C-alpha positions in Angstrom: 0.0 0.0 0.0 1.4 3.4 -1.1 2.4 5.8 1.7 1.6 9.5 1.3 3.6 12.4 2.7 2.0 14.9 5.0 2.0 17.4 2.1 0.2 15.1 -0.2 -2.3 14.2 2.5 -3.0 17.9 3.1 -3.4 18.6 -0.6 -5.8 15.7 -0.9 -7.9 17.1 1.9 -7.7 20.6 0.5 -8.9 19.3 -2.9 -11.9 17.7 -1.2 -13.0 21.0 0.3 -11.3 20.9 3.8 -10.6 24.6 4.3 -8.3 24.1 7.4 -6.2 21.6 5.4 -6.0 24.1 2.5 -4.7 26.8 4.8 -2.0 24.4 6.2 -1.0 23.3 2.7 -0.7 26.9 1.5 1.3 27.9 4.6 3.6 24.9 4.0 4.2 26.1 0.4 5.0 29.6 1.5 7.4 28.3 4.2 9.3 26.1 1.8 9.6 28.9 -0.8 10.9 31.2 1.9 13.5 28.7 3.1 14.7 28.1 -0.5 15.0 31.9 -1.0 17.2 32.1 2.1 19.3 29.1 1.0 19.8 30.7 -2.4 21.0 34.0 -0.8 23.4 32.1 1.4 24.8 29.7 -1.3 27.9 31.0 -3.1 28.8 27.8 -5.0 27.6 28.2 -8.7 26.5 24.6 -8.9 24.7 24.7 -5.6 23.0 28.0 -6.5 21.7 26.4 -9.8 20.3 23.4 -7.8 18.6 25.6 -5.2 17.3 28.0 -8.0 15.8 25.0 -9.8 14.0 23.8 -6.6 12.8 27.3 -5.9 11.3 27.6 -9.4 9.6 24.2 -9.0 8.0 25.2 -5.7 6.8 28.6 -7.1 5.3 26.8 -10.1 3.6 24.4 -7.8 2.1 27.3 -5.8 0.9 29.0 -9.0 -0.7 25.9 -10.4 -2.4 25.2 -7.1 -4.1 28.6 -6.9 -5.0 28.5 -10.6 -6.6 25.2 -10.1 -8.4 26.4 -6.9 -9.7 29.4 -8.8 -11.0 27.3 -11.7 -12.7 24.9 -9.3 -14.3 27.7 -7.5 -15.7 29.3 -10.7 -16.8 25.9 -12.0 -18.5 24.9 -8.8 -20.3 28.2 -8.5 -21.7 27.9 -12.1 -22.7 24.3 -11.6 -24.6 25.0 -8.4 -26.2 28.0 -9.9 -27.5 26.0 -12.8 -28.8 23.3 -10.6 -30.5 25.7 -8.3 -32.2 27.5 -11.2 -33.4 24.3 -12.8 -34.7 23.0 -9.5 -36.6 26.3 -8.8 -38.2 26.3 -12.2 -39.4 22.6 -11.9 -40.7 23.2 -8.4 -42.7 26.2 -9.4 -44.2 24.5 -12.4 -45.3 21.4 -10.4 -46.9 23.6 -7.7 -49.1 25.3 -10.3 -50.7 21.9 -11.2 -51.9 21.3 -7.6 -55.6 22.3 -7.3 -55.2 22.7 -3.5 -52.4 25.2 -4.0 -54.6 27.1 -6.5 -57.5 27.3 -4.0 -55.1 28.4 -1.3 -53.7 31.2 -3.4 -57.1 32.4 -4.4 -58.1 32.5 -0.7 -55.0 34.4 0.3 -55.6 37.0 -2.5 -59.2 37.5 -1.4 -58.1 38.1 2.2 -55.4 40.5 1.2 -57.8 42.4 -1.0 -59.8 43.2 2.1 -56.9 43.7 4.6 -54.5 45.8 2.6 -56.8 48.8 2.0 -57.7 48.9 5.7 -54.1 48.7 6.8 -53.1 51.3 4.3 -55.8 53.7 5.5 -54.8 53.2 9.1 -51.1 53.8 8.3 -51.9 56.9 6.3 -54.0 58.3 9.2 -51.3 57.6 11.8 -48.6 59.0 9.6 -50.5 62.3 9.1 -50.9 62.7 12.9 -47.2 62.0 13.5 -46.2 64.6 10.9 -48.1 67.2 12.8 -47.0 66.2 16.4 -43.4 65.1 15.6 -41.3 68.0 14.1 -38.4 65.5 13.5 -40.4 63.4 11.1 -39.7 65.4 7.9 -37.3 68.0 9.2 -34.2 67.8 11.4 -34.3 64.0 11.6 -34.2 63.6 7.9 -31.4 66.1 7.5 -29.5 64.3 10.2 -29.8 61.0 8.4 -28.7 62.6 5.1 -25.7 64.1 6.8 -24.7 60.8 8.3 -25.1 59.0 5.0 -23.0 61.7 3.2 -20.3 61.3 5.9 -20.3 57.5 5.4 -20.0 57.8 1.6 -17.2 60.3 1.9 -15.2 58.0 4.2 -15.8 55.0 1.9 -14.6 56.9 -1.1 -11.3 57.7 0.6 -10.3 54.1 1.1 -7.4 53.0 -1.1 -8.7 49.8 -2.7 -5.3 48.9 -4.1 -4.1 48.1 -0.6 -7.1 46.7 1.4 -6.7 44.7 4.5 -8.3 41.2 4.6 -11.1 42.6 6.8 -11.7 45.6 4.5 -11.9 43.3 1.5 -14.3 40.9 3.3 -16.5 43.9 4.3 -16.6 45.2 0.8 -17.4 41.8 -0.8 -20.1 40.8 1.7 -21.8 44.2 1.7 -21.9 44.3 -2.1 -23.4 40.9 -2.4 -25.9 41.5 0.5 -27.0 44.8 -1.0 -28.0 43.0 -4.2 -30.1 40.6 -2.1 -31.8 43.4 -0.3 -30.0 43.1 3.0 -26.8 44.4 4.6 -23.3 43.0 5.0 -23.6 43.1 8.8 -26.6 40.8 8.6 -24.9 38.3 6.4 -21.7 38.2 8.5 -23.8 37.7 11.6 -25.2 34.6 9.9 -21.7 33.3 9.4 -20.9 34.3 5.8 -17.2 34.9 5.2 -14.5 35.5 2.6 -11.2 33.8 1.7 -8.8 36.0 -0.2 -5.4 35.6 -1.9 -3.1 37.4 -4.4 -2.5 35.7 -7.7 1.1 35.5 -8.7 0.5 35.9 -12.4 -1.8 38.9 -12.7 -1.0 40.2 -9.2 -4.7 40.8 -8.5 -6.4 40.1 -5.2 -9.1 37.4 -5.4 -11.9 36.8 -2.9 -14.1 33.7 -2.6 -17.4 34.3 -0.8 -18.7 31.4 1.3 -22.1 31.0 2.9 -22.7 30.0 6.5 -22.4 26.3 5.5 -19.0 26.7 3.8 -20.4 26.5 0.3 -18.8 28.6 -2.5 -21.2 31.4 -3.5 -19.4 33.8 -5.8 -15.8 34.7 -6.8 -14.7 38.3 -6.7 -11.5 40.2 -7.5 -10.2 43.8 -7.3 -9.1 44.9 -10.8 -6.2 47.2 -11.7 -8.5 50.2 -11.4 -9.3 49.3 -7.8 -12.9 48.3 -8.7 -14.6 45.2 -7.4 -15.4 42.6 -10.0 -17.4 39.3 -9.8 -17.1 36.4 -12.2 -20.4 36.2 -14.0 -21.6 39.4 -12.5 -23.4 39.7 -9.1 -26.1 37.3 -10.4 -23.8 35.0 -12.4 -25.6 35.8 -15.7 -22.5 36.5 -17.8 -19.3 34.6 -18.8 -16.8 37.3 -17.9 -15.5 39.5 -15.0 -18.0 42.3 -14.5 -17.6 45.4 -12.3 -20.1 45.2 -9.4 -18.8 48.1 -7.2 -16.7 51.0 -8.4 -15.9 52.4 -5.0 -15.3 50.9 -1.6 -18.4 50.7 0.5 -19.6 48.8 3.5 -23.2 50.1 3.6 
């Protein structure tokens, strides 16, 4: 029976979606490259330098290939799951329309709403009119205060240098951008356990960020382009086959 090295074992786990193993494997690659760089700097013998240089190039290529494969798998998995989800949703909706019980239930709900909505709307309008008279903050100073706060937040966001974001800043930007498209906020999504794994590609030197949901599933692949804009592969809804700009300036709203 063949024996596997610790590195091969970690790589196998990483390829099967073990995120902790992936981090250990990537750290091992970085450590080995760093050690070879030190050895190359300390070696004066020409033959020895050539051998160390060859090993260093092999390790750097291994690291590039690993991250390239990881990116391709992330994109492929995202597109596969999106297609499956879309197909399942269409079939489910079509089947439900065939059920007479569902149809009767929908008609009943519509009838109830037709009665309730006008009443609720009238009550809300009446209360809102009273509040406008008794509460001077309703449409005056309070609204101005909110506008000033929003303007201050936008101004601070626009001053962030997106070419040198910290891991936390990048995660905030990615999660907030995605959550906003879903009608929510980045804070809500992070409280639910959504997170981001980011890395810098050695070839194009761009920073990539993989968005994961609360269950560790790949959701969408992002990157920061050379202009400092946030791009998503396939767009924010995955409807294209290219990298599309989804946010031109840094924001965490």
